[in-house]
SEGUVEX-264629 format. One record per atom (N, C-alpha, C, O): x, y, z; residue in one letter; residue number from 1. Coordinates in steps of 0.001 Angstrom, whole numbers, plus 500000, padded with zeros to 6 digits. Layout:
NODE / px / py / pz / type / seq
NODE / X / Y / Z / A / NUM
...
***
This chain:
NODE / px / py / pz / type / seq
NODE / 521073 / 495148 / 495798 / M / 1
NODE / 520494 / 495999 / 496826 / M / 1
NODE / 519255 / 495298 / 497396 / M / 1
NODE / 518398 / 494836 / 496642 / M / 1
NODE / 519166 / 495223 / 498697 / Q / 2
NODE / 518041 / 494609 / 499399 / Q / 2
NODE / 516851 / 495576 / 499435 / Q / 2
NODE / 517050 / 496788 / 499359 / Q / 2
NODE / 515621 / 495064 / 499550 / P / 3
NODE / 514442 / 495946 / 499583 / P / 3
NODE / 514502 / 497018 / 500671 / P / 3
NODE / 514100 / 498158 / 500437 / P / 3
NODE / 514999 / 496664 / 501854 / L / 4
NODE / 515089 / 497671 / 502923 / L / 4
NODE / 516064 / 498781 / 502569 / L / 4
NODE / 515805 / 499951 / 502853 / L / 4
NODE / 517185 / 498423 / 501948 / D / 5
NODE / 518150 / 499439 / 501519 / D / 5
NODE / 517514 / 500356 / 500480 / D / 5
NODE / 517697 / 501573 / 500509 / D / 5
NODE / 516771 / 499756 / 499572 / Y / 6
NODE / 516088 / 500515 / 498528 / Y / 6
NODE / 515102 / 501495 / 499154 / Y / 6
NODE / 515044 / 502661 / 498764 / Y / 6
NODE / 514324 / 501016 / 500129 / L / 7
NODE / 513336 / 501855 / 500798 / L / 7
NODE / 514006 / 503001 / 501557 / L / 7
NODE / 513513 / 504129 / 501544 / L / 7
NODE / 515121 / 502713 / 502211 / K / 8
NODE / 515825 / 503759 / 502970 / K / 8
NODE / 516314 / 504883 / 502063 / K / 8
NODE / 516474 / 506016 / 502518 / K / 8
NODE / 516553 / 504587 / 500785 / N / 9
NODE / 516946 / 505626 / 499832 / N / 9
NODE / 515818 / 506617 / 499573 / N / 9
NODE / 516057 / 507703 / 499046 / N / 9
NODE / 514592 / 506254 / 499939 / Y / 10
NODE / 513446 / 507122 / 499713 / Y / 10
NODE / 513032 / 507893 / 500958 / Y / 10
NODE / 511941 / 508461 / 500994 / Y / 10
NODE / 513879 / 507922 / 501972 / T / 11
NODE / 513629 / 508742 / 503153 / T / 11
NODE / 513508 / 510204 / 502713 / T / 11
NODE / 514351 / 510711 / 501972 / T / 11
NODE / 512453 / 510869 / 503177 / G / 12
NODE / 512214 / 512258 / 502801 / G / 12
NODE / 511352 / 512414 / 501560 / G / 12
NODE / 511013 / 513532 / 501173 / G / 12
NODE / 510999 / 511306 / 500936 / K / 13
NODE / 510174 / 511350 / 499726 / K / 13
NODE / 508763 / 510829 / 500035 / K / 13
NODE / 508549 / 510141 / 501034 / K / 13
NODE / 507817 / 511165 / 499170 / N / 14
NODE / 506432 / 510729 / 499358 / N / 14
NODE / 506275 / 509259 / 499010 / N / 14
NODE / 506831 / 508775 / 498024 / N / 14
NODE / 505510 / 508556 / 499835 / V / 15
NODE / 505219 / 507138 / 499614 / V / 15
NODE / 503723 / 506911 / 499831 / V / 15
NODE / 503037 / 507710 / 500467 / V / 15
NODE / 503249 / 505812 / 499290 / F / 16
NODE / 501873 / 505367 / 499481 / F / 16
NODE / 501943 / 504030 / 500190 / F / 16
NODE / 502706 / 503153 / 499786 / F / 16
NODE / 501149 / 503861 / 501254 / V / 17
NODE / 501188 / 502643 / 502062 / V / 17
NODE / 499777 / 502070 / 502164 / V / 17
NODE / 498819 / 502800 / 502421 / V / 17
NODE / 499658 / 500767 / 501963 / K / 18
NODE / 498380 / 500082 / 502179 / K / 18
NODE / 498598 / 499025 / 503244 / K / 18
NODE / 499541 / 498237 / 503170 / K / 18
NODE / 497707 / 499014 / 504245 / L / 19
NODE / 497795 / 498053 / 505336 / L / 19
NODE / 496947 / 496823 / 505039 / L / 19
NODE / 496093 / 496844 / 504153 / L / 19
NODE / 497188 / 495764 / 505779 / K / 20
NODE / 496446 / 494513 / 505599 / K / 20
NODE / 494948 / 494688 / 505816 / K / 20
NODE / 494150 / 493957 / 505230 / K / 20
NODE / 494556 / 495655 / 506656 / D / 21
NODE / 493125 / 495883 / 506903 / D / 21
NODE / 492477 / 496767 / 505838 / D / 21
NODE / 491292 / 497086 / 505934 / D / 21
NODE / 493252 / 497166 / 504821 / G / 22
NODE / 492722 / 497969 / 503722 / G / 22
NODE / 492926 / 499461 / 503883 / G / 22
NODE / 492675 / 500213 / 502941 / G / 22
NODE / 493373 / 499916 / 505043 / T / 23
NODE / 493616 / 501333 / 505272 / T / 23
NODE / 494766 / 501804 / 504388 / T / 23
NODE / 495760 / 501097 / 504220 / T / 23
NODE / 494623 / 503014 / 503820 / E / 24
NODE / 495633 / 503551 / 502918 / E / 24
NODE / 496126 / 504903 / 503421 / E / 24
NODE / 495343 / 505734 / 503881 / E / 24
NODE / 497433 / 505108 / 503325 / Y / 25
NODE / 498060 / 506346 / 503770 / Y / 25
NODE / 498988 / 506868 / 502688 / Y / 25
NODE / 499576 / 506106 / 501922 / Y / 25
NODE / 499102 / 508186 / 502647 / S / 26
NODE / 500037 / 508850 / 501757 / S / 26
NODE / 500789 / 509869 / 502602 / S / 26
NODE / 500178 / 510618 / 503364 / S / 26
NODE / 502110 / 509900 / 502472 / G / 27
NODE / 502889 / 510849 / 503257 / G / 27
NODE / 504364 / 510759 / 502952 / G / 27
NODE / 504790 / 510017 / 502067 / G / 27
NODE / 505135 / 511523 / 503696 / K / 28
NODE / 506578 / 511593 / 503496 / K / 28
NODE / 507266 / 510619 / 504451 / K / 28
NODE / 507072 / 510689 / 505665 / K / 28
NODE / 508060 / 509722 / 503905 / L / 29
NODE / 508770 / 508731 / 504713 / L / 29
NODE / 509874 / 509412 / 505515 / L / 29
NODE / 510768 / 510038 / 504945 / L / 29
NODE / 509810 / 509288 / 506844 / R / 30
NODE / 510852 / 509864 / 507694 / R / 30
NODE / 511867 / 508805 / 508108 / R / 30
NODE / 513072 / 509018 / 507979 / R / 30
NODE / 511385 / 507659 / 508608 / L / 31
NODE / 512276 / 506602 / 509099 / L / 31
NODE / 511730 / 505230 / 508762 / L / 31
NODE / 510520 / 505048 / 508626 / L / 31
NODE / 512624 / 504270 / 508628 / T / 32
NODE / 512254 / 502866 / 508531 / T / 32
NODE / 513340 / 502059 / 509226 / T / 32
NODE / 514490 / 502493 / 509305 / T / 32
NODE / 512974 / 500882 / 509732 / D / 33
NODE / 513969 / 500047 / 510408 / D / 33
NODE / 513975 / 498645 / 509812 / D / 33
NODE / 513289 / 498384 / 508824 / D / 33
NODE / 514741 / 497749 / 510406 / N / 34
NODE / 514882 / 496390 / 509875 / N / 34
NODE / 513599 / 495567 / 509960 / N / 34
NODE / 513481 / 494550 / 509277 / N / 34
NODE / 512635 / 495984 / 510782 / A / 35
NODE / 511347 / 495296 / 510883 / A / 35
NODE / 510308 / 495926 / 509953 / A / 35
NODE / 509130 / 495574 / 510010 / A / 35
NODE / 510740 / 496856 / 509098 / M / 36
NODE / 509880 / 497590 / 508161 / M / 36
NODE / 508866 / 498481 / 508879 / M / 36
NODE / 507860 / 498871 / 508286 / M / 36
NODE / 509122 / 498808 / 510156 / N / 37
NODE / 508312 / 499818 / 510824 / N / 37
NODE / 508581 / 501142 / 510122 / N / 37
NODE / 509706 / 501404 / 509697 / N / 37
NODE / 507559 / 501972 / 510002 / L / 38
NODE / 507699 / 503248 / 509304 / L / 38
NODE / 507277 / 504399 / 510198 / L / 38
NODE / 506365 / 504266 / 511014 / L / 38
NODE / 507948 / 505527 / 510038 / V / 39
NODE / 507470 / 506797 / 510571 / V / 39
NODE / 507275 / 507688 / 509354 / V / 39
NODE / 508187 / 507874 / 508550 / V / 39
NODE / 506065 / 508239 / 509232 / M / 40
NODE / 505734 / 509104 / 508103 / M / 40
NODE / 505290 / 510467 / 508610 / M / 40
NODE / 504597 / 510562 / 509623 / M / 40
NODE / 505688 / 511519 / 507908 / D / 41
NODE / 505272 / 512891 / 508200 / D / 41
NODE / 504265 / 513345 / 507149 / D / 41
NODE / 504159 / 512756 / 506073 / D / 41
NODE / 503524 / 514412 / 507485 / E / 42
NODE / 502541 / 514982 / 506558 / E / 42
NODE / 501611 / 513893 / 506021 / E / 42
NODE / 501259 / 513892 / 504842 / E / 42
NODE / 501223 / 512978 / 506891 / T / 43
NODE / 500468 / 511796 / 506488 / T / 43
NODE / 498985 / 512098 / 506348 / T / 43
NODE / 498389 / 512807 / 507158 / T / 43
NODE / 498412 / 511534 / 505292 / K / 44
NODE / 496978 / 511649 / 505039 / K / 44
NODE / 496411 / 510252 / 504895 / K / 44
NODE / 497003 / 509405 / 504225 / K / 44
NODE / 495266 / 510002 / 505518 / M / 45
NODE / 494532 / 508762 / 505277 / M / 45
NODE / 493662 / 509036 / 504058 / M / 45
NODE / 492950 / 510039 / 504000 / M / 45
NODE / 493729 / 508130 / 503085 / V / 46
NODE / 493001 / 508337 / 501839 / V / 46
NODE / 492135 / 507123 / 501513 / V / 46
NODE / 492342 / 506036 / 502052 / V / 46
NODE / 491157 / 507325 / 500619 / T / 47
NODE / 490319 / 506226 / 500142 / T / 47
NODE / 490993 / 505584 / 498941 / T / 47
NODE / 492042 / 506043 / 498489 / T / 47
NODE / 490383 / 504515 / 498424 / E / 48
NODE / 490919 / 503842 / 497242 / E / 48
NODE / 490990 / 504782 / 496047 / E / 48
NODE / 491826 / 504593 / 495164 / E / 48
NODE / 490131 / 505785 / 496007 / L / 49
NODE / 490128 / 506750 / 494908 / L / 49
NODE / 491003 / 507955 / 495218 / L / 49
NODE / 490903 / 508987 / 494555 / L / 49
NODE / 491860 / 507825 / 496226 / N / 50
NODE / 492809 / 508855 / 496657 / N / 50
NODE / 492112 / 510120 / 497159 / N / 50
NODE / 492656 / 511217 / 497034 / N / 50
NODE / 490913 / 509974 / 497726 / K / 51
NODE / 490221 / 511104 / 498341 / K / 51
NODE / 490602 / 511168 / 499817 / K / 51
NODE / 490722 / 510144 / 500489 / K / 51
NODE / 490788 / 512379 / 500301 / L / 52
NODE / 491221 / 512608 / 501676 / L / 52
NODE / 490156 / 512175 / 502679 / L / 52
NODE / 488996 / 512573 / 502576 / L / 52
NODE / 490558 / 511358 / 503650 / V / 53
NODE / 489694 / 510966 / 504761 / V / 53
NODE / 490068 / 511787 / 505991 / V / 53
NODE / 489195 / 512325 / 506673 / V / 53
NODE / 491390 / 511884 / 506278 / A / 54
NODE / 491860 / 512630 / 507446 / A / 54
NODE / 493312 / 513041 / 507259 / A / 54
NODE / 494097 / 512326 / 506635 / A / 54
NODE / 493659 / 514200 / 507807 / Q / 55
NODE / 495054 / 514626 / 507840 / Q / 55
NODE / 495589 / 514267 / 509213 / Q / 55
NODE / 495082 / 514744 / 510228 / Q / 55
NODE / 496618 / 513424 / 509246 / L / 56
NODE / 497086 / 512871 / 510512 / L / 56
NODE / 498407 / 513445 / 510997 / L / 56
NODE / 498708 / 513340 / 512186 / L / 56
NODE / 499194 / 514037 / 510138 / G / 57
NODE / 500505 / 514532 / 510550 / G / 57
NODE / 501512 / 513403 / 510616 / G / 57
NODE / 501667 / 512654 / 509651 / G / 57
NODE / 502205 / 513268 / 511749 / T / 58
NODE / 503222 / 512227 / 511917 / T / 58
NODE / 502577 / 510952 / 512455 / T / 58
NODE / 501830 / 510990 / 513432 / T / 58
NODE / 502874 / 509814 / 511803 / V / 59
NODE / 502320 / 508528 / 512230 / V / 59
NODE / 503421 / 507473 / 512280 / V / 59
NODE / 504439 / 507574 / 511595 / V / 59
NODE / 503188 / 506463 / 513108 / F / 60
NODE / 504038 / 505274 / 513179 / F / 60
NODE / 503214 / 504112 / 512652 / F / 60
NODE / 502080 / 503906 / 513082 / F / 60
NODE / 503777 / 503356 / 511726 / I / 61
NODE / 503093 / 502182 / 511181 / I / 61
NODE / 503962 / 500964 / 511443 / I / 61
NODE / 505129 / 500922 / 511055 / I / 61
NODE / 503386 / 499989 / 512097 / R / 62
NODE / 504113 / 498759 / 512411 / R / 62
NODE / 504309 / 497927 / 511142 / R / 62
NODE / 503367 / 497727 / 510375 / R / 62
NODE / 505508 / 497454 / 510929 / G / 63
NODE / 505848 / 496706 / 509723 / G / 63
NODE / 505008 / 495469 / 509501 / G / 63
NODE / 504735 / 495113 / 508355 / G / 63
NODE / 504590 / 494804 / 510566 / S / 64
NODE / 503791 / 493585 / 510422 / S / 64
NODE / 502383 / 493867 / 509898 / S / 64
NODE / 501679 / 492938 / 509504 / S / 64
NODE / 501963 / 495135 / 509889 / N / 65
NODE / 500643 / 495505 / 509374 / N / 65
NODE / 500658 / 495890 / 507899 / N / 65
NODE / 499600 / 496086 / 507301 / N / 65
NODE / 501853 / 496001 / 507304 / L / 66
NODE / 501969 / 496458 / 505920 / L / 66
NODE / 501532 / 495396 / 504923 / L / 66
NODE / 501885 / 494223 / 505049 / L / 66
NODE / 500764 / 495821 / 503935 / L / 67
NODE / 500468 / 494971 / 502783 / L / 67
NODE / 501467 / 495309 / 501679 / L / 67
NODE / 502114 / 494423 / 501120 / L / 67
NODE / 501584 / 496610 / 501370 / F / 68
NODE / 502615 / 497048 / 500433 / F / 68
NODE / 502917 / 498524 / 500611 / F / 68
NODE / 502138 / 499277 / 501196 / F / 68
NODE / 504076 / 498916 / 500088 / I / 69
NODE / 504520 / 500308 / 500065 / I / 69
NODE / 504826 / 500631 / 498617 / I / 69
NODE / 505493 / 499857 / 497931 / I / 69
NODE / 504342 / 501769 / 498149 / S / 70
NODE / 504633 / 502188 / 496784 / S / 70
NODE / 505354 / 503527 / 496812 / S / 70
NODE / 504952 / 504455 / 497515 / S / 70
NODE / 506413 / 503606 / 496042 / I / 71
NODE / 507128 / 504871 / 495914 / I / 71
NODE / 506796 / 505534 / 494589 / I / 71
NODE / 507192 / 506673 / 494342 / I / 71
NODE / 506069 / 504821 / 493734 / E / 72
NODE / 505639 / 505358 / 492453 / E / 72
NODE / 504147 / 505090 / 492304 / E / 72
NODE / 503736 / 503930 / 492294 / E / 72
NODE / 503311 / 506148 / 492185 / P / 73
NODE / 501856 / 505961 / 492141 / P / 73
NODE / 501378 / 504991 / 491063 / P / 73
NODE / 500406 / 504269 / 491283 / P / 73
NODE / 502032 / 504957 / 489908 / E / 74
NODE / 501577 / 504055 / 488849 / E / 74
NODE / 501740 / 502589 / 489234 / E / 74
NODE / 501032 / 501736 / 488698 / E / 74
NODE / 502657 / 502274 / 490151 / K / 75
NODE / 502818 / 500895 / 490598 / K / 75
NODE / 501640 / 500458 / 491459 / K / 75
NODE / 501291 / 499277 / 491474 / K / 75
NODE / 501026 / 501390 / 492172 / V / 76
NODE / 499846 / 501067 / 492971 / V / 76
NODE / 498714 / 500658 / 492042 / V / 76
NODE / 498032 / 499665 / 492292 / V / 76
NODE / 498512 / 501417 / 490973 / T / 77
NODE / 497473 / 501104 / 489994 / T / 77
NODE / 497728 / 499745 / 489370 / T / 77
NODE / 496797 / 498955 / 489217 / T / 77
NODE / 498968 / 499456 / 489008 / F / 78
NODE / 499329 / 498171 / 488408 / F / 78
NODE / 499009 / 497024 / 489363 / F / 78
NODE / 498463 / 496004 / 488940 / F / 78
NODE / 499341 / 497177 / 490644 / F / 79
NODE / 499070 / 496145 / 491641 / F / 79
NODE / 497574 / 495869 / 491742 / F / 79
NODE / 497154 / 494712 / 491736 / F / 79
NODE / 496770 / 496927 / 491835 / E / 80
NODE / 495333 / 496757 / 491998 / E / 80
NODE / 494698 / 496134 / 490759 / E / 80
NODE / 493780 / 495324 / 490882 / E / 80
NODE / 495173 / 496501 / 489563 / Q / 81
NODE / 494645 / 495908 / 488335 / Q / 81
NODE / 494963 / 494422 / 488281 / Q / 81
NODE / 494106 / 493620 / 487909 / Q / 81
NODE / 496177 / 494045 / 488645 / N / 82
NODE / 496551 / 492630 / 488649 / N / 82
NODE / 495724 / 491846 / 489656 / N / 82
NODE / 495317 / 490716 / 489384 / N / 82
NODE / 495475 / 492436 / 490811 / Q / 83
NODE / 494693 / 491766 / 491846 / Q / 83
NODE / 493266 / 491514 / 491355 / Q / 83
NODE / 492705 / 490448 / 491607 / Q / 83
NODE / 492679 / 492486 / 490659 / Q / 84
NODE / 491331 / 492328 / 490123 / Q / 84
NODE / 491297 / 491258 / 489035 / Q / 84
NODE / 490358 / 490464 / 488985 / Q / 84
NODE / 492301 / 491227 / 488169 / Q / 85
NODE / 492352 / 490242 / 487092 / Q / 85
NODE / 492489 / 488830 / 487639 / Q / 85
NODE / 491948 / 487890 / 487057 / Q / 85
NODE / 493195 / 488665 / 488737 / Q / 86
NODE / 493380 / 487340 / 489317 / Q / 86
NODE / 492096 / 486817 / 489944 / Q / 86
NODE / 491864 / 485608 / 489945 / Q / 86
NODE / 491258 / 487695 / 490475 / T / 87
NODE / 490022 / 487243 / 491110 / T / 87
NODE / 488910 / 487002 / 490097 / T / 87
NODE / 488032 / 486176 / 490346 / T / 87
NODE / 488920 / 487693 / 488969 / Q / 88
NODE / 487863 / 487538 / 487975 / Q / 88
NODE / 487800 / 486133 / 487381 / Q / 88
NODE / 486703 / 485576 / 487328 / Q / 88
NODE / 488902 / 485516 / 486928 / P / 89
NODE / 488800 / 484165 / 486371 / P / 89
NODE / 488263 / 483151 / 487380 / P / 89
NODE / 487542 / 482231 / 486994 / P / 89
NODE / 488596 / 483299 / 488653 / Q / 90
NODE / 488101 / 482384 / 489675 / Q / 90
NODE / 486588 / 482503 / 489806 / Q / 90
NODE / 485899 / 481493 / 489951 / Q / 90
NODE / 486065 / 483725 / 489758 / E / 91
NODE / 484629 / 483936 / 489861 / E / 91
NODE / 483915 / 483354 / 488648 / E / 91
NODE / 482842 / 482766 / 488788 / E / 91
NODE / 484502 / 483512 / 487438 / E / 92
NODE / 483904 / 482974 / 486226 / E / 92
NODE / 483869 / 481454 / 486271 / E / 92
NODE / 482878 / 480849 / 485862 / E / 92
NODE / 484937 / 480825 / 486762 / S / 93
NODE / 484969 / 479364 / 486813 / S / 93
NODE / 483949 / 478835 / 487822 / S / 93
NODE / 483401 / 477750 / 487627 / S / 93
NODE / 483690 / 479577 / 488885 / K / 94
NODE / 482662 / 479175 / 489846 / K / 94
NODE / 481295 / 479173 / 489170 / K / 94
NODE / 480486 / 478271 / 489393 / K / 94
NODE / 481041 / 480193 / 488339 / D / 95
NODE / 479770 / 480274 / 487630 / D / 95
NODE / 479602 / 479098 / 486681 / D / 95
NODE / 478509 / 478541 / 486579 / D / 95
NODE / 480661 / 478714 / 485986 / L / 96
NODE / 480601 / 477591 / 485058 / L / 96
NODE / 480327 / 476287 / 485794 / L / 96
NODE / 479568 / 475450 / 485306 / L / 96
NODE / 480926 / 476110 / 486945 / N / 97
NODE / 480722 / 474898 / 487732 / N / 97
NODE / 479316 / 474821 / 488311 / N / 97
NODE / 478803 / 473724 / 488534 / N / 97
NODE / 478694 / 475948 / 488555 / D / 98
NODE / 477341 / 475970 / 489104 / D / 98
NODE / 476317 / 475427 / 488111 / D / 98
NODE / 475289 / 474881 / 488513 / D / 98
NODE / 476597 / 475576 / 486799 / D / 99
NODE / 475666 / 475117 / 485770 / D / 99
NODE / 475617 / 473602 / 485673 / D / 99
NODE / 474617 / 473053 / 485210 / D / 99
NODE / 476654 / 472920 / 486091 / E / 100
NODE / 476734 / 471465 / 485940 / E / 100
NODE / 475876 / 470734 / 486921 / E / 100
NODE / 475841 / 469503 / 486914 / E / 100
***
């Protein structure tokens, strides 16, 4: 099964979307196409701590702006933890190199 086919199986279900600019949305997936463009209903813009910023209703999100889509909230947490772990060793190695 291809990722787009998998995503289409979640039409009508709640998803979490993060854009390349850091904006985060939570809502019900209505439509998706071959370019990964999304139409979401009951959409809310949320902060990183899942606090409500704005209730938007129906929105269109261009596929080229997507960073990731999560259909399971725990996968979002896993992604963010991995991203933090990857940046920490780089910062530590910079500190070690500064001492030399």
